[in-house]
C-alpha positions as a Markdown table, in Angstrom:
| # | Residue | x | y | z |
|---|---|---|---|---|
| 1 | Unk | -8.6 | 25.8 | -24.5 |
| 2 | Unk | -12.1 | 26.8 | -23.9 |
| 3 | Unk | -13.7 | 26.9 | -20.5 |
| 4 | Unk | -15.8 | 23.8 | -21.3 |
| 5 | Unk | -12.8 | 21.8 | -22.2 |
| 6 | Unk | -11.0 | 22.9 | -19.0 |
| 7 | Unk | -14.0 | 21.8 | -17.0 |
| 8 | Unk | -14.1 | 18.4 | -18.7 |
| 9 | Unk | -10.4 | 17.9 | -18.0 |
| 10 | Unk | -10.9 | 18.9 | -14.3 |
| 11 | Unk | -13.8 | 16.5 | -14.0 |
| 12 | Unk | -11.8 | 13.7 | -15.5 |
| 13 | Unk | -8.9 | 14.5 | -13.2 |
| 14 | Unk | -11.2 | 14.5 | -10.1 |
| 15 | Unk | -12.7 | 11.2 | -11.2 |
| 16 | Unk | -9.3 | 9.7 | -11.7 |
| 17 | Unk | -8.2 | 10.8 | -8.3 |
| 18 | Unk | -11.3 | 9.3 | -6.7 |
| 19 | Unk | -10.7 | 6.0 | -8.5 |
| 20 | Unk | -7.1 | 5.9 | -7.5 |
| 21 | Unk | -8.0 | 6.5 | -3.8 |
| 22 | Unk | -10.6 | 3.7 | -4.0 |
| 23 | Unk | -8.0 | 1.4 | -5.6 |
| 24 | Unk | -5.5 | 2.2 | -2.8 |
| 25 | Unk | -8.1 | 1.6 | -0.2 |
| 26 | Unk | -9.0 | -1.8 | -1.7 |
| 27 | Unk | -5.3 | -2.7 | -1.9 |
| 28 | Unk | -4.8 | -1.8 | 1.8 |
| 29 | Unk | -7.8 | -3.8 | 2.8 |
| 30 | Unk | -6.6 | -6.8 | 0.8 |
| 31 | Unk | -3.1 | -6.5 | 2.3 |
| 32 | Unk | -4.6 | -6.3 | 5.8 |
| 33 | Unk | -6.8 | -9.4 | 5.2 |
| 34 | Unk | -3.9 | -11.4 | 3.8 |
| 35 | Unk | -1.7 | -10.4 | 6.8 |
| 36 | Unk | -4.5 | -11.6 | 9.1 |
| 37 | Unk | -4.7 | -14.9 | 7.2 |
| 38 | Unk | -0.9 | -15.4 | 7.5 |
| 39 | Unk | -1.0 | -14.6 | 11.2 |
| 40 | Unk | -3.8 | -17.1 | 11.7 |
| 41 | Unk | -1.9 | -19.7 | 9.8 |
| 42 | Unk | 1.2 | -19.1 | 12.0 |
| 43 | Unk | 3.3 | -17.8 | 9.1 |
| 44 | Unk | 3.6 | -14.3 | 10.6 |
| 45 | Unk | 6.4 | -13.8 | 13.0 |
| 46 | Unk | 6.1 | -11.9 | 16.3 |
| 47 | Unk | 8.9 | -9.6 | 17.5 |
| 48 | Unk | 9.2 | -8.2 | 20.9 |
| 49 | Unk | 10.4 | -4.8 | 19.7 |
| 50 | Unk | 11.8 | -3.0 | 16.7 |
| 51 | Unk | 15.3 | -3.4 | 18.0 |
| 52 | Unk | 14.8 | -7.1 | 18.4 |
| 53 | Unk | 13.7 | -7.3 | 14.8 |
| 54 | Unk | 16.7 | -5.2 | 13.7 |
| 55 | Unk | 19.0 | -7.5 | 15.6 |
| 56 | Unk | 17.5 | -10.5 | 13.9 |
| 57 | Unk | 17.9 | -8.9 | 10.6 |
| 58 | Unk | 21.4 | -7.7 | 11.6 |
| 59 | Unk | 20.7 | -4.1 | 10.7 |
| 60 | Unk | 22.4 | -2.6 | 13.8 |
Protein backbone atom coordinates (compact mmCIF):
# COMPACT_ATOMS: atom_id res chain seq x y z
CA UNK A 1 0.00 0.00 0.00
CA UNK A 2 1.09 3.49 -0.68
CA UNK A 3 1.30 6.26 1.86
CA UNK A 4 -1.75 7.97 0.33
CA UNK A 5 -3.83 4.79 0.59
CA UNK A 6 -2.82 4.35 4.23
CA UNK A 7 -3.78 7.95 4.98
CA UNK A 8 -7.20 7.41 3.36
CA UNK A 9 -7.75 4.27 5.42
CA UNK A 10 -6.69 6.04 8.62
CA UNK A 11 -9.03 8.93 7.83
CA UNK A 12 -11.95 6.55 7.21
CA UNK A 13 -11.20 4.72 10.46
CA UNK A 14 -11.11 7.97 12.41
CA UNK A 15 -14.41 9.10 10.85
CA UNK A 16 -15.98 5.72 11.63
CA UNK A 17 -14.85 5.96 15.24
CA UNK A 18 -16.27 9.48 15.51
CA UNK A 19 -19.61 8.38 14.08
CA UNK A 20 -19.70 5.36 16.40
CA UNK A 21 -19.09 7.60 19.43
CA UNK A 22 -21.88 9.94 18.28
CA UNK A 23 -24.26 7.01 17.83
CA UNK A 24 -23.45 5.68 21.31
CA UNK A 25 -23.95 9.13 22.82
CA UNK A 26 -27.35 9.48 21.09
CA UNK A 27 -28.30 5.99 22.25
CA UNK A 28 -27.37 6.86 25.84
CA UNK A 29 -29.34 10.11 25.63
CA UNK A 30 -32.39 8.28 24.29
CA UNK A 31 -32.14 5.62 27.00
CA UNK A 32 -31.92 8.29 29.70
CA UNK A 33 -34.91 10.15 28.25
CA UNK A 34 -37.01 6.99 28.04
CA UNK A 35 -36.05 6.08 31.61
CA UNK A 36 -37.18 9.52 32.74
CA UNK A 37 -40.51 9.07 30.95
CA UNK A 38 -40.99 5.67 32.61
CA UNK A 39 -40.18 7.17 35.99
CA UNK A 40 -42.66 10.01 35.47
CA UNK A 41 -45.33 7.53 34.35
CA UNK A 42 -44.75 5.51 37.51
CA UNK A 43 -43.49 2.46 35.65
CA UNK A 44 -40.01 2.63 37.14
CA UNK A 45 -39.53 0.89 40.45
CA UNK A 46 -37.62 2.35 43.35
CA UNK A 47 -35.38 0.19 45.51
CA UNK A 48 -33.93 1.18 48.84
CA UNK A 49 -30.60 -0.46 48.09
CA UNK A 50 -28.86 -2.91 45.84
CA UNK A 51 -29.26 -5.66 48.41
CA UNK A 52 -33.02 -4.98 48.55
CA UNK A 53 -33.16 -5.32 44.78
CA UNK A 54 -31.18 -8.58 44.91
CA UNK A 55 -33.51 -9.93 47.59
CA UNK A 56 -36.51 -9.10 45.42
CA UNK A 57 -34.86 -10.81 42.46
CA UNK A 58 -33.73 -13.67 44.73
CA UNK A 59 -30.13 -13.43 43.60
CA UNK A 60 -28.71 -13.85 47.08
